[in-house]
N, C-alpha and C positions, 0 to 999 in steps of 0.2 A: 519398523524403523528402529534400529539399535540405538539404546542410550548414548553411546558413545559418539554417535554422529553428530555434527554441528546442529543440523536441523532439530534433531530430537531433544538436543540439549536447550536450543533456544525456545522450543515449545513447553518444556518443563519449565523453564526460568520464567516465562510468560505466565505460566499457570501458578506457580509459587508467588510471584510478585503481584499478580492482579487477581485473586481469586474469584472475583465477581465474573471474570469471564469463563469461569468452569474449567473443566479438563480441557486439555489442548484439542482433543477431538474423540469422537465416539464411533463405533463401527458402522452405525446408521448414516452418518454423515458422508461415508465414502462413497454411496451410491445414490446419493440425491437426486443427480442428473437423471436417474432411471424413472422417477416418479413425478419430477418437475421438469417441464420441457423447457423452461426458460433458463435453466442452469445448464452451461456447457460441460461437457465431459472432460475438457481439458483446462489446465490454467493457462493456456495461450494467451488470453488476454491480459492476465496478470504480467506475463513474461514481457509482452510487447509494452506495457506500460512501464515497467522497469529499465527497459533496453537504452533510452536516452540518458538516464542517470548512471548506469554503468559505462557507457561511452564517454560521457562527460568526466567521469572519475578516472578512467583510463588514460584519457589525452591529457589531463591536467595532473597526472600522477598522484592523484589522492587529495584530500583535504588536509589544510595544516592545522586545523583546529576543530573540536567536537561542535563548536558553535557554527562554524561554516558549513559542515556537513548537515546539521539539523535545520538551518536556514534553507539550504538547497532542497533537502526533502519535504519540508513544509512547503515551499513555493512550487516544486514539482506536483506535489498533491493537489494544491489549489488549482494549478492550471489543468492537471490531468482531468480531476472532477468537472471542471468548467467545460473542458473540451466536450466530454460525454453528455453534458447537458447542454450544449449549443451556446455556451457564453464565451465571450472574448476574454483572452488571457488577462488584459489590462483591467477589463471590468471586473473580474474576478478577484483578482488582487486588491483592487480599489475597495470592494464590497468586504473582503475579509479583514483589511485594516481598519475599516470603519465599523466593523462588527454587524454588518447589514447583509450577511451571506444570504443569499435567495438564488434558488434555482429557477426562477421564473424569469425570463429574457424579457 
């Protein structure tokens, strides 16, 4: 990935701002799916998880504030994680607001 691309700049920004995450990637991480059968070889799952937010952003012509975008992203994250763990959206949001996040239904 060339440094001039948006993705590369984002990765290097994250690495610079939060050094505890380490370098953005290492060569060994590219082929993890070959040694660990639970890791999918594509990012299709991530793309599908992002799709509802992208459609929402396009239909509404974006967010009017950074706060609104952050709230939407956090809410989608909580709901998406809950869905993967078999928890209802309402229950997940309620648990997150109470600070009692649990993935045991």
